[in-house]
Structure formats: C-alpha cells, structure tokens
Backbone atoms as SQL, in Angstrom:
CREATE TABLE atoms (id INTEGER PRIMARY KEY, chain TEXT, resi INTEGER, resn TEXT, atom TEXT, x REAL, y REAL, z REAL);
INSERT INTO atoms VALUES
  (1, 'A', 1, 'UNK', 'N', 20.319, 20.066, 21.716),
  (2, 'A', 1, 'UNK', 'CA', 20.370, 20.736, 20.470),
  (3, 'A', 1, 'UNK', 'C', 18.996, 21.349, 20.065),
  (4, 'A', 2, 'UNK', 'N', 19.014, 22.460, 19.576),
  (5, 'A', 2, 'UNK', 'CA', 17.777, 23.067, 19.127),
  (6, 'A', 2, 'UNK', 'C', 17.110, 22.441, 17.963),
  (7, 'A', 3, 'UNK', 'N', 15.953, 21.815, 18.028),
  (8, 'A', 3, 'UNK', 'CA', 15.316, 21.206, 16.896),
  (9, 'A', 3, 'UNK', 'C', 15.034, 22.152, 15.734),
  (10, 'A', 4, 'UNK', 'N', 14.770, 23.453, 16.023),
  (11, 'A', 4, 'UNK', 'CA', 14.461, 24.415, 14.986),
  (12, 'A', 4, 'UNK', 'C', 15.618, 24.553, 13.935),
  (13, 'A', 5, 'UNK', 'N', 16.795, 24.163, 14.289),
  (14, 'A', 5, 'UNK', 'CA', 17.954, 24.371, 13.316),
  (15, 'A', 5, 'UNK', 'C', 17.825, 23.367, 12.195),
  (16, 'A', 6, 'UNK', 'N', 16.979, 22.337, 12.348),
  (17, 'A', 6, 'UNK', 'CA', 16.786, 21.403, 11.204),
  (18, 'A', 6, 'UNK', 'C', 15.602, 21.748, 10.309),
  (19, 'A', 7, 'UNK', 'N', 14.901, 22.695, 10.622),
  (20, 'A', 7, 'UNK', 'CA', 13.652, 23.145, 9.889),
  (21, 'A', 7, 'UNK', 'C', 14.021, 24.071, 8.740),
  (22, 'A', 8, 'UNK', 'N', 13.205, 24.121, 7.678),
  (23, 'A', 8, 'UNK', 'CA', 12.117, 23.128, 7.438),
  (24, 'A', 8, 'UNK', 'C', 12.664, 21.863, 6.944),
  (25, 'A', 9, 'UNK', 'N', 11.901, 20.797, 7.177),
  (26, 'A', 9, 'UNK', 'CA', 12.308, 19.399, 6.728),
  (27, 'A', 9, 'UNK', 'C', 11.872, 19.189, 5.276),
  (28, 'A', 10, 'UNK', 'N', 12.596, 18.377, 4.532),
  (29, 'A', 10, 'UNK', 'CA', 12.102, 17.980, 3.262),
  (30, 'A', 10, 'UNK', 'C', 11.015, 17.020, 3.442),
  (31, 'A', 11, 'UNK', 'N', 10.075, 16.889, 2.439),
  (32, 'A', 11, 'UNK', 'CA', 8.950, 15.902, 2.629),
  (33, 'A', 11, 'UNK', 'C', 9.495, 14.459, 2.941),
  (34, 'A', 12, 'UNK', 'N', 10.595, 14.090, 2.277),
  (35, 'A', 12, 'UNK', 'CA', 11.087, 12.712, 2.525),
  (36, 'A', 12, 'UNK', 'C', 11.482, 12.505, 4.027),
  (37, 'A', 13, 'UNK', 'N', 12.152, 13.522, 4.521),
  (38, 'A', 13, 'UNK', 'CA', 12.619, 13.461, 5.891),
  (39, 'A', 13, 'UNK', 'C', 11.449, 13.406, 6.858),
  (40, 'A', 14, 'UNK', 'N', 10.455, 14.232, 6.624),
  (41, 'A', 14, 'UNK', 'CA', 9.212, 14.346, 7.527),
  (42, 'A', 14, 'UNK', 'C', 8.523, 13.031, 7.446),
  (43, 'A', 15, 'UNK', 'N', 8.318, 12.420, 6.208),
  (44, 'A', 15, 'UNK', 'CA', 7.653, 11.136, 6.094),
  (45, 'A', 15, 'UNK', 'C', 8.375, 10.103, 6.899),
  (46, 'A', 16, 'UNK', 'N', 9.625, 10.009, 6.824),
  (47, 'A', 16, 'UNK', 'CA', 10.426, 9.002, 7.491),
  (48, 'A', 16, 'UNK', 'C', 10.293, 9.170, 8.977),
  (49, 'A', 17, 'UNK', 'N', 10.428, 10.444, 9.510),
  (50, 'A', 17, 'UNK', 'CA', 10.246, 10.603, 10.944),
  (51, 'A', 17, 'UNK', 'C', 8.848, 10.202, 11.376),
  (52, 'A', 18, 'UNK', 'N', 7.824, 10.614, 10.545),
  (53, 'A', 18, 'UNK', 'CA', 6.414, 10.202, 10.969),
  (54, 'A', 18, 'UNK', 'C', 6.312, 8.714, 11.004),
  (55, 'A', 19, 'UNK', 'N', 6.953, 7.984, 9.991),
  (56, 'A', 19, 'UNK', 'CA', 6.839, 6.537, 9.990),
  (57, 'A', 19, 'UNK', 'C', 7.432, 5.881, 11.218),
  (58, 'A', 20, 'UNK', 'N', 8.425, 6.510, 11.790),
  (59, 'A', 20, 'UNK', 'CA', 9.141, 5.961, 12.939),
  (60, 'A', 20, 'UNK', 'C', 8.599, 6.486, 14.258),
  (61, 'A', 21, 'UNK', 'N', 7.608, 7.433, 14.209),
  (62, 'A', 21, 'UNK', 'CA', 7.021, 8.012, 15.424),
  (63, 'A', 21, 'UNK', 'C', 6.324, 7.005, 16.349),
  (64, 'A', 22, 'UNK', 'N', 5.742, 5.932, 15.755),
  (65, 'A', 22, 'UNK', 'CA', 5.084, 5.058, 16.612),
  (66, 'A', 22, 'UNK', 'C', 5.666, 3.637, 16.642),
  (67, 'A', 23, 'UNK', 'N', 6.925, 3.566, 16.282),
  (68, 'A', 23, 'UNK', 'CA', 7.626, 2.316, 16.385),
  (69, 'A', 23, 'UNK', 'C', 8.756, 2.074, 15.518),
  (70, 'A', 24, 'UNK', 'N', 9.594, 1.065, 15.775),
  (71, 'A', 24, 'UNK', 'CA', 10.778, 0.798, 15.029),
  (72, 'A', 24, 'UNK', 'C', 10.244, 0.066, 13.709),
  (73, 'A', 25, 'UNK', 'N', 10.979, 0.399, 12.646),
  (74, 'A', 25, 'UNK', 'CA', 10.675, -0.262, 11.399),
  (75, 'A', 25, 'UNK', 'C', 11.949, -0.483, 10.553),
  (76, 'A', 26, 'UNK', 'N', 11.872, -1.466, 9.620),
  (77, 'A', 26, 'UNK', 'CA', 12.915, -1.594, 8.644),
  (78, 'A', 26, 'UNK', 'C', 12.596, -0.731, 7.451),
  (79, 'A', 27, 'UNK', 'N', 13.551, -0.662, 6.491),
  (80, 'A', 27, 'UNK', 'CA', 13.346, 0.243, 5.335),
  (81, 'A', 27, 'UNK', 'C', 12.057, -0.023, 4.597),
  (82, 'A', 28, 'UNK', 'N', 11.820, -1.240, 4.203),
  (83, 'A', 28, 'UNK', 'CA', 10.635, -1.551, 3.474),
  (84, 'A', 28, 'UNK', 'C', 9.371, -1.269, 4.354),
  (85, 'A', 29, 'UNK', 'N', 9.456, -1.453, 5.588),
  (86, 'A', 29, 'UNK', 'CA', 8.367, -1.151, 6.451),
  (87, 'A', 29, 'UNK', 'C', 8.070, 0.388, 6.476),
  (88, 'A', 30, 'UNK', 'N', 9.091, 1.184, 6.404),
  (89, 'A', 30, 'UNK', 'CA', 8.962, 2.664, 6.331),
  (90, 'A', 30, 'UNK', 'C', 8.263, 2.930, 5.035),
  (91, 'A', 31, 'UNK', 'N', 8.710, 2.465, 3.916),
  (92, 'A', 31, 'UNK', 'CA', 8.073, 2.677, 2.616),
  (93, 'A', 31, 'UNK', 'C', 6.577, 2.334, 2.620),
  (94, 'A', 32, 'UNK', 'N', 6.246, 1.186, 3.197),
  (95, 'A', 32, 'UNK', 'CA', 4.887, 0.695, 3.251),
  (96, 'A', 32, 'UNK', 'C', 4.076, 1.613, 4.076),
  (97, 'A', 33, 'UNK', 'N', 4.603, 1.991, 5.241),
  (98, 'A', 33, 'UNK', 'CA', 3.741, 2.867, 6.211),
  (99, 'A', 33, 'UNK', 'C', 3.469, 4.201, 5.583),
  (100, 'A', 34, 'UNK', 'N', 4.429, 4.766, 4.887),
  (101, 'A', 34, 'UNK', 'CA', 4.225, 6.078, 4.147),
  (102, 'A', 34, 'UNK', 'C', 3.137, 5.945, 3.116),
  (103, 'A', 35, 'UNK', 'N', 3.248, 4.873, 2.324),
  (104, 'A', 35, 'UNK', 'CA', 2.232, 4.725, 1.270),
  (105, 'A', 35, 'UNK', 'C', 0.837, 4.450, 1.856),
  (106, 'A', 36, 'UNK', 'N', 0.718, 3.676, 2.893),
  (107, 'A', 36, 'UNK', 'CA', -0.593, 3.380, 3.508),
  (108, 'A', 36, 'UNK', 'C', -1.176, 4.639, 4.221),
  (109, 'A', 37, 'UNK', 'N', -0.300, 5.314, 4.986),
  (110, 'A', 37, 'UNK', 'CA', -0.801, 6.487, 5.714),
  (111, 'A', 37, 'UNK', 'C', -1.179, 7.612, 4.742),
  (112, 'A', 38, 'UNK', 'N', -0.522, 7.744, 3.639),
  (113, 'A', 38, 'UNK', 'CA', -0.783, 8.864, 2.742),
  (114, 'A', 38, 'UNK', 'C', -1.834, 8.418, 1.612),
  (115, 'A', 39, 'UNK', 'N', -2.278, 7.191, 1.759),
  (116, 'A', 39, 'UNK', 'CA', -3.202, 6.589, 0.771),
  (117, 'A', 39, 'UNK', 'C', -2.672, 6.738, -0.611),
  (118, 'A', 40, 'UNK', 'N', -1.379, 6.465, -0.739),
  (119, 'A', 40, 'UNK', 'CA', -0.663, 6.445, -2.083),
  (120, 'A', 40, 'UNK', 'C', -0.265, 7.851, -2.572),
  (121, 'A', 41, 'UNK', 'N', -0.503, 8.967, -1.867),
  (122, 'A', 41, 'UNK', 'CA', -0.127, 10.320, -2.277),
  (123, 'A', 41, 'UNK', 'C', 1.392, 10.438, -2.122),
  (124, 'A', 42, 'UNK', 'N', 1.984, 9.804, -1.292),
  (125, 'A', 42, 'UNK', 'CA', 3.512, 9.933, -1.081),
  (126, 'A', 42, 'UNK', 'C', 4.136, 8.563, -1.312),
  (127, 'A', 43, 'UNK', 'N', 5.292, 8.637, -1.932),
  (128, 'A', 43, 'UNK', 'CA', 6.038, 7.427, -2.131),
  (129, 'A', 43, 'UNK', 'C', 7.541, 7.742, -2.042),
  (130, 'A', 44, 'UNK', 'N', 8.194, 6.856, -1.264),
  (131, 'A', 44, 'UNK', 'CA', 9.629, 6.921, -1.097),
  (132, 'A', 44, 'UNK', 'C', 10.341, 5.940, -1.944),
  (133, 'A', 45, 'UNK', 'N', 11.134, 6.427, -2.909),
  (134, 'A', 45, 'UNK', 'CA', 12.009, 5.467, -3.649),
  (135, 'A', 45, 'UNK', 'C', 13.089, 4.928, -2.720),
  (136, 'A', 46, 'UNK', 'N', 13.581, 3.682, -3.100),
  (137, 'A', 46, 'UNK', 'CA', 14.613, 3.131, -2.215),
  (138, 'A', 46, 'UNK', 'C', 15.849, 3.995, -2.144),
  (139, 'A', 47, 'UNK', 'N', 16.286, 4.615, -3.313),
  (140, 'A', 47, 'UNK', 'CA', 17.427, 5.445, -3.243),
  (141, 'A', 47, 'UNK', 'C', 17.298, 6.620, -2.335),
  (142, 'A', 48, 'UNK', 'N', 16.128, 7.266, -2.380),
  (143, 'A', 48, 'UNK', 'CA', 15.853, 8.424, -1.530),
  (144, 'A', 48, 'UNK', 'C', 15.824, 7.953, -0.010),
  (145, 'A', 49, 'UNK', 'N', 15.124, 6.773, 0.178),
  (146, 'A', 49, 'UNK', 'CA', 14.921, 6.334, 1.532),
  (147, 'A', 49, 'UNK', 'C', 16.370, 6.097, 2.212),
  (148, 'A', 50, 'UNK', 'N', 17.131, 5.303, 1.529),
  (149, 'A', 50, 'UNK', 'CA', 18.397, 4.927, 2.202),
  (150, 'A', 50, 'UNK', 'C', 19.419, 6.014, 2.277),
  (151, 'A', 51, 'UNK', 'N', 19.453, 6.974, 1.250),
  (152, 'A', 51, 'UNK', 'CA', 20.334, 8.053, 1.398),
  (153, 'A', 51, 'UNK', 'C', 19.890, 9.041, 2.495),
  (154, 'A', 52, 'UNK', 'N', 18.548, 9.146, 2.615),
  (155, 'A', 52, 'UNK', 'CA', 18.049, 9.996, 3.652),
  (156, 'A', 52, 'UNK', 'C', 18.269, 9.374, 5.062),
  (157, 'A', 53, 'UNK', 'N', 18.076, 8.126, 5.177),
  (158, 'A', 53, 'UNK', 'CA', 18.295, 7.414, 6.451),
  (159, 'A', 53, 'UNK', 'C', 19.749, 7.604, 6.909),
  (160, 'A', 54, 'UNK', 'N', 20.654, 7.457, 5.908),
  (161, 'A', 54, 'UNK', 'CA', 22.132, 7.584, 6.189),
  (162, 'A', 54, 'UNK', 'C', 22.335, 8.985, 6.733),
  (163, 'A', 55, 'UNK', 'N', 21.692, 10.012, 6.176),
  (164, 'A', 55, 'UNK', 'CA', 21.935, 11.376, 6.670),
  (165, 'A', 55, 'UNK', 'C', 21.348, 11.583, 8.053),
  (166, 'A', 56, 'UNK', 'N', 20.170, 10.993, 8.169),
  (167, 'A', 56, 'UNK', 'CA', 19.455, 11.114, 9.605),
  (168, 'A', 56, 'UNK', 'C', 20.223, 10.424, 10.698),
  (169, 'A', 57, 'UNK', 'N', 20.872, 9.266, 10.317),
  (170, 'A', 57, 'UNK', 'CA', 21.750, 8.582, 11.279),
  (171, 'A', 57, 'UNK', 'C', 22.878, 9.492, 11.689),
  (172, 'A', 58, 'UNK', 'N', 23.469, 10.094, 10.673),
  (173, 'A', 58, 'UNK', 'CA', 24.672, 10.988, 10.944),
  (174, 'A', 58, 'UNK', 'C', 24.262, 12.244, 11.772),
  (175, 'A', 59, 'UNK', 'N', 23.082, 12.733, 11.546),
  (176, 'A', 59, 'UNK', 'CA', 22.653, 13.912, 12.306),
  (177, 'A', 59, 'UNK', 'C', 22.030, 13.570, 13.664),
  (178, 'A', 60, 'UNK', 'N', 21.886, 12.313, 13.983),
  (179, 'A', 60, 'UNK', 'CA', 21.353, 11.873, 15.238),
  (180, 'A', 60, 'UNK', 'C', 19.833, 11.934, 15.415),
  (181, 'A', 61, 'UNK', 'N', 19.140, 12.061, 14.222),
  (182, 'A', 61, 'UNK', 'CA', 17.639, 11.998, 14.273),
  (183, 'A', 61, 'UNK', 'C', 17.087, 10.657, 14.333),
  (184, 'A', 62, 'UNK', 'N', 17.763, 9.749, 13.833),
  (185, 'A', 62, 'UNK', 'CA', 17.329, 8.297, 13.773),
  (186, 'A', 62, 'UNK', 'C', 18.523, 7.485, 14.293),
  (187, 'A', 63, 'UNK', 'N', 18.155, 6.325, 14.899),
  (188, 'A', 63, 'UNK', 'CA', 19.139, 5.413, 15.432),
  (189, 'A', 63, 'UNK', 'C', 18.870, 4.025, 14.887),
  (190, 'A', 64, 'UNK', 'N', 19.934, 3.348, 14.695),
  (191, 'A', 64, 'UNK', 'CA', 19.813, 1.934, 14.204),
  (192, 'A', 64, 'UNK', 'C', 19.381, 1.114, 15.475),
  (193, 'A', 65, 'UNK', 'N', 18.459, 0.187, 15.374),
  (194, 'A', 65, 'UNK', 'CA', 17.996, -0.603, 16.521),
  (195, 'A', 65, 'UNK', 'C', 18.515, -2.017, 16.436),
  (196, 'A', 66, 'UNK', 'N', 18.721, -2.612, 17.602),
  (197, 'A', 66, 'UNK', 'CA', 19.025, -4.056, 17.623),
  (198, 'A', 66, 'UNK', 'C', 17.741, -4.932, 17.795),
  (199, 'A', 67, 'UNK', 'N', 16.562, -4.259, 17.931),
  (200, 'A', 67, 'UNK', 'CA', 15.373, -5.005, 18.111),
  (201, 'A', 67, 'UNK', 'C', 15.149, -5.942, 16.923),
  (202, 'A', 68, 'UNK', 'N', 14.639, -7.116, 17.200),
  (203, 'A', 68, 'UNK', 'CA', 14.273, -8.068, 16.107),
  (204, 'A', 68, 'UNK', 'C', 12.907, -8.602, 16.461),
  (205, 'A', 69, 'UNK', 'N', 12.057, -8.743, 15.493),
  (206, 'A', 69, 'UNK', 'CA', 10.748, -9.404, 15.694),
  (207, 'A', 69, 'UNK', 'C', 10.943, -10.949, 15.694),
  (208, 'A', 70, 'UNK', 'N', 9.880, -11.574, 15.840),
  (209, 'A', 70, 'UNK', 'CA', 9.877, -13.092, 15.808),
  (210, 'A', 70, 'UNK', 'C', 10.680, -13.588, 14.618),
  (211, 'A', 71, 'UNK', 'N', 11.743, -14.407, 14.824),
  (212, 'A', 71, 'UNK', 'CA', 12.598, -14.894, 13.790),
  (213, 'A', 71, 'UNK', 'C', 11.860, -15.466, 12.644),
  (214, 'A', 72, 'UNK', 'N', 10.756, -16.073, 12.959),
  (215, 'A', 72, 'UNK', 'CA', 9.948, -16.639, 11.871),
  (216, 'A', 72, 'UNK', 'C', 9.348, -15.664, 10.844),
  (217, 'A', 73, 'UNK', 'N', 9.186, -14.420, 11.421),
  (218, 'A', 73, 'UNK', 'CA', 8.660, -13.389, 10.601),
  (219, 'A', 73, 'UNK', 'C', 9.654, -12.359, 10.114),
  (220, 'A', 74, 'UNK', 'N', 10.930, -12.630, 10.364),
  (221, 'A', 74, 'UNK', 'CA', 11.985, -11.610, 10.093),
  (222, 'A', 74, 'UNK', 'C', 13.044, -12.149, 9.046),
  (223, 'A', 75, 'UNK', 'N', 13.647, -11.203, 8.382),
  (224, 'A', 75, 'UNK', 'CA', 14.756, -11.578, 7.487),
  (225, 'A', 75, 'UNK', 'C', 15.954, -10.919, 8.180),
  (226, 'A', 76, 'UNK', 'N', 16.909, -11.721, 8.586),
  (227, 'A', 76, 'UNK', 'CA', 18.062, -11.282, 9.374),
  (228, 'A', 76, 'UNK', 'C', 18.875, -10.245, 8.653),
  (229, 'A', 77, 'UNK', 'N', 18.715, -10.047, 7.373),
  (230, 'A', 77, 'UNK', 'CA', 19.431, -9.016, 6.667),
  (231, 'A', 77, 'UNK', 'C', 18.915, -7.593, 6.852),
  (232, 'A', 78, 'UNK', 'N', 17.659, -7.540, 7.394),
  (233, 'A', 78, 'UNK', 'CA', 17.013, -6.241, 7.581),
  (234, 'A', 78, 'UNK', 'C', 17.685, -5.426, 8.651),
  (235, 'A', 79, 'UNK', 'N', 17.701, -4.145, 8.514),
  (236, 'A', 79, 'UNK', 'CA', 18.182, -3.325, 9.611),
  (237, 'A', 79, 'UNK', 'C', 16.907, -2.443, 9.995),
  (238, 'A', 80, 'UNK', 'N', 16.800, -2.384, 11.371),
  (239, 'A', 80, 'UNK', 'CA', 15.664, -1.648, 11.901),
  (240, 'A', 80, 'UNK', 'C', 16.093, -0.292, 12.476),
  (241, 'A', 81, 'UNK', 'N', 15.194, 0.698, 12.275),
  (242, 'A', 81, 'UNK', 'CA', 15.463, 2.053, 12.714),
  (243, 'A', 81, 'UNK', 'C', 14.433, 2.516, 13.714),
  (244, 'A', 82, 'UNK', 'N', 14.831, 3.469, 14.537),
  (245, 'A', 82, 'UNK', 'CA', 13.906, 4.079, 15.497),
  (246, 'A', 82, 'UNK', 'C', 14.176, 5.599, 15.568),
  (247, 'A', 83, 'UNK', 'N', 13.237, 6.390, 16.004),
  (248, 'A', 83, 'UNK', 'CA', 13.401, 7.809, 16.172),
  (249, 'A', 83, 'UNK', 'C', 14.227, 8.068, 17.449),
  (250, 'A', 84, 'UNK', 'N', 15.207, 8.915, 17.326),
  (251, 'A', 84, 'UNK', 'CA', 15.926, 9.332, 18.564),
  (252, 'A', 84, 'UNK', 'C', 15.111, 10.384, 19.278),
  (253, 'A', 85, 'UNK', 'N', 15.492, 10.789, 20.503),
  (254, 'A', 85, 'UNK', 'CA', 14.792, 11.820, 21.241),
  (255, 'A', 85, 'UNK', 'C', 14.918, 13.106, 20.456),
  (256, 'A', 86, 'UNK', 'N', 16.064, 13.393, 19.873),
  (257, 'A', 86, 'UNK', 'CA', 16.185, 14.629, 19.067),
  (258, 'A', 86, 'UNK', 'C', 15.303, 14.519, 17.861),
  (259, 'A', 87, 'UNK', 'N', 15.246, 13.341, 17.202),
  (260, 'A', 87, 'UNK', 'CA', 14.388, 13.247, 16.014),
  (261, 'A', 87, 'UNK', 'C', 12.897, 13.489, 16.371),
  (262, 'A', 88, 'UNK', 'N', 12.460, 12.958, 17.596),
  (263, 'A', 88, 'UNK', 'CA', 11.076, 13.210, 17.875),
  (264, 'A', 88, 'UNK', 'C', 10.828, 14.688, 18.103),
  (265, 'A', 89, 'UNK', 'N', 11.733, 15.442, 18.714),
  (266, 'A', 89, 'UNK', 'CA', 11.579, 16.838, 18.993),
  (267, 'A', 89, 'UNK', 'C', 11.597, 17.580, 17.659),
  (268, 'A', 90, 'UNK', 'N', 12.407, 17.136, 16.713),
  (269, 'A', 90, 'UNK', 'CA', 12.427, 17.808, 15.330),
  (270, 'A', 90, 'UNK', 'C', 11.082, 17.535, 14.607),
  (271, 'A', 91, 'UNK', 'N', 10.609, 16.302, 14.724),
  (272, 'A', 91, 'UNK', 'CA', 9.289, 15.975, 14.063),
  (273, 'A', 91, 'UNK', 'C', 8.166, 16.900, 14.640),
  (274, 'A', 92, 'UNK', 'N', 8.133, 17.022, 15.940),
  (275, 'A', 92, 'UNK', 'CA', 7.111, 17.882, 16.595),
  (276, 'A', 92, 'UNK', 'C', 7.310, 19.290, 16.180),
  (277, 'A', 93, 'UNK', 'N', 8.527, 19.796, 16.130),
  (278, 'A', 93, 'UNK', 'CA', 8.747, 21.207, 15.693),
  (279, 'A', 93, 'UNK', 'C', 8.229, 21.430, 14.217),
  (280, 'A', 94, 'UNK', 'N', 8.483, 20.395, 13.388),
  (281, 'A', 94, 'UNK', 'CA', 8.054, 20.531, 11.941),
  (282, 'A', 94, 'UNK', 'C', 6.543, 20.483, 11.890),
  (283, 'A', 95, 'UNK', 'N', 5.893, 19.616, 12.656),
  (284, 'A', 95, 'UNK', 'CA', 4.465, 19.560, 12.653),
  (285, 'A', 95, 'UNK', 'C', 3.823, 20.868, 13.157),
  (286, 'A', 96, 'UNK', 'N', 4.388, 21.472, 14.198),
  (287, 'A', 96, 'UNK', 'CA', 3.954, 22.781, 14.650),
  (288, 'A', 96, 'UNK', 'C', 4.163, 23.858, 13.646),
  (289, 'A', 97, 'UNK', 'N', 5.285, 23.770, 12.881),
  (290, 'A', 97, 'UNK', 'CA', 5.523, 24.810, 11.846),
  (291, 'A', 97, 'UNK', 'C', 4.468, 24.638, 10.774),
  (292, 'A', 98, 'UNK', 'N', 4.128, 23.425, 10.364),
  (293, 'A', 98, 'UNK', 'CA', 3.065, 23.199, 9.350),
  (294, 'A', 98, 'UNK', 'C', 1.730, 23.642, 9.753),
  (295, 'A', 99, 'UNK', 'N', 1.345, 23.384, 11.081),
  (296, 'A', 99, 'UNK', 'CA', 0.128, 23.829, 11.613),
  (297, 'A', 99, 'UNK', 'C', -0.043, 25.395, 11.490),
  (298, 'A', 100, 'UNK', 'N', 1.074, 26.117, 11.862),
  (299, 'A', 100, 'UNK', 'CA', 1.082, 27.540, 11.737),
  (300, 'A', 100, 'UNK', 'C', 0.901, 28.027, 10.307),
  (301, 'A', 101, 'UNK', 'N', 1.499, 27.339, 9.376),
  (302, 'A', 101, 'UNK', 'CA', 1.304, 27.663, 7.939),
  (303, 'A', 101, 'UNK', 'C', -0.124, 27.464, 7.471),
  (304, 'A', 102, 'UNK', 'N', -0.760, 26.370, 7.951),
  (305, 'A', 102, 'UNK', 'CA', -2.191, 26.191, 7.624),
  (306, 'A', 102, 'UNK', 'C', -3.015, 27.252, 8.257),
  (307, 'A', 103, 'UNK', 'N', -2.756, 27.669, 9.494),
  (308, 'A', 103, 'UNK', 'CA', -3.483, 28.785, 10.136),
  (309, 'A', 103, 'UNK', 'C', -3.309, 30.028, 9.364),
  (310, 'A', 104, 'UNK', 'N', -2.205, 30.288, 8.790),
  (311, 'A', 104, 'UNK', 'CA', -1.887, 31.466, 7.988),
  (312, 'A', 104, 'UNK', 'C', -2.824, 31.339, 6.656),
  (313, 'A', 105, 'UNK', 'N', -2.773, 30.165, 6.042),
  (314, 'A', 105, 'UNK', 'CA', -3.682, 29.938, 4.817),
  (315, 'A', 105, 'UNK', 'C', -5.141, 30.246, 5.133),
  (316, 'A', 106, 'UNK', 'N', -5.589, 29.711, 6.322),
  (317, 'A', 106, 'UNK', 'CA', -6.962, 29.958, 6.728),
  (318, 'A', 106, 'UNK', 'C', -7.232, 31.471, 6.924),
  (319, 'A', 107, 'UNK', 'N', -6.309, 32.088, 7.539),
  (320, 'A', 107, 'UNK', 'CA', -6.471, 33.571, 7.782),
  (321, 'A', 107, 'UNK', 'C', -6.599, 34.278, 6.471),
  (322, 'A', 108, 'UNK', 'N', -5.941, 33.866, 5.431),
  (323, 'A', 108, 'UNK', 'CA', -5.952, 34.472, 4.060),
  (324, 'A', 108, 'UNK', 'C', -7.099, 33.938, 3.263),
  (325, 'A', 109, 'UNK', 'N', -8.032, 33.122, 3.936),
  (326, 'A', 109, 'UNK', 'CA', -9.242, 32.510, 3.229),
  (327, 'A', 109, 'UNK', 'C', -8.757, 31.670, 2.078),
  (328, 'A', 110, 'UNK', 'N', -7.646, 30.984, 2.174),
  (329, 'A', 110, 'UNK', 'CA', -7.237, 30.044, 1.064),
  (330, 'A', 110, 'UNK', 'C', -7.801, 28.736, 1.471),
  (331, 'A', 111, 'UNK', 'N', -8.143, 28.469, 2.742),
  (332, 'A', 111, 'UNK', 'CA', -8.712, 27.230, 3.231),
  (333, 'A', 111, 'UNK', 'C', -9.932, 27.578, 4.065),
  (334, 'A', 112, 'UNK', 'N', -10.919, 26.721, 4.099),
  (335, 'A', 112, 'UNK', 'CA', -12.119, 26.881, 4.949),
  (336, 'A', 112, 'UNK', 'C', -11.702, 26.623, 6.373),
  (337, 'A', 113, 'UNK', 'N', -12.363, 27.301, 7.245),
  (338, 'A', 113, 'UNK', 'CA', -12.181, 27.089, 8.674),
  (339, 'A', 113, 'UNK', 'C', -12.574, 25.619, 9.067),
  (340, 'A', 114, 'UNK', 'N', -11.961, 25.027, 9.987),
  (341, 'A', 114, 'UNK', 'CA', -12.300, 23.647, 10.401),
  (342, 'A', 114, 'UNK', 'C', -13.646, 23.630, 10.982),
  (343, 'A', 115, 'UNK', 'N', -14.373, 22.605, 10.761),
  (344, 'A', 115, 'UNK', 'CA', -15.706, 22.400, 11.336),
  (345, 'A', 115, 'UNK', 'C', -15.663, 22.073, 12.833),
  (346, 'A', 116, 'UNK', 'N', -16.474, 22.748, 13.548),
  (347, 'A', 116, 'UNK', 'CA', -16.536, 22.484, 14.990),
  (348, 'A', 116, 'UNK', 'C', -17.584, 21.461, 15.226),
  (349, 'A', 117, 'UNK', 'N', -17.150, 20.376, 15.905),
  (350, 'A', 117, 'UNK', 'CA', -18.023, 19.365, 16.247),
  (351, 'A', 117, 'UNK', 'C', -18.761, 19.692, 17.560),
  (352, 'A', 118, 'UNK', 'N', -19.955, 19.373, 17.665),
  (353, 'A', 118, 'UNK', 'CA', -20.638, 19.717, 18.887),
  (354, 'A', 118, 'UNK', 'C', -21.925, 19.064, 19.034);
C-alpha cells in the first residue's frame, strides 16, 4: 500500500508513530515518551490517544503486541503496541514531507539556513 495515501498526518498520529519507532510501548508509555521527547510542547490526552490508536490499528499502521516486560515491572492490564511495517513507511513519508516543507520555508527566508559544522 502506498504510504503517501495517509498523508498529511495529524500531529497526534505522527507523535504516536514517532513514539513507537524505537520500540513497543503501552498507552501511558506513549504519552510519557511524547512529553519527554517534545520537552512538554506536545501532550496527548488519553481520549485522543486511545481513539487514535484504535484508528491506527484498523488502518494497519500499528499492531497490538503480545510482548510483556518483566512481570515485576508490568501491569497485566496494559496493552502494548508496535509500529507495523506500513506504519514505519508512513512515518518516514511524513518526516520527508515535513523536511521538504522546512526547505521551502528556508528558501523563502522564513528560517535561517542550518549551520554547517566543520
């Protein structure tokens, strides 16, 4: 399936896919990862999180996982999620779309050119 057909992603969808890009997480783990990575600039409410995950499961972008951490560290009521191969391709396509938008903003002098390290 062509990942471009899912674009553009809503901020909530992109944040969830980013949170799952480097490993499986339960819902609260996704919320915490988004808040930590964005340094508090982004927040997922639980209603938004679970309604979005339900839609992502139906579209095949996210899969429910049977993986469980150490039982001493886990709550058996938690459900864990992971990125599907299609979800990873969609996340990459969205990131590339955003990079192109930033390049357009730089070309219009709305943003400074990136510093070259050397």
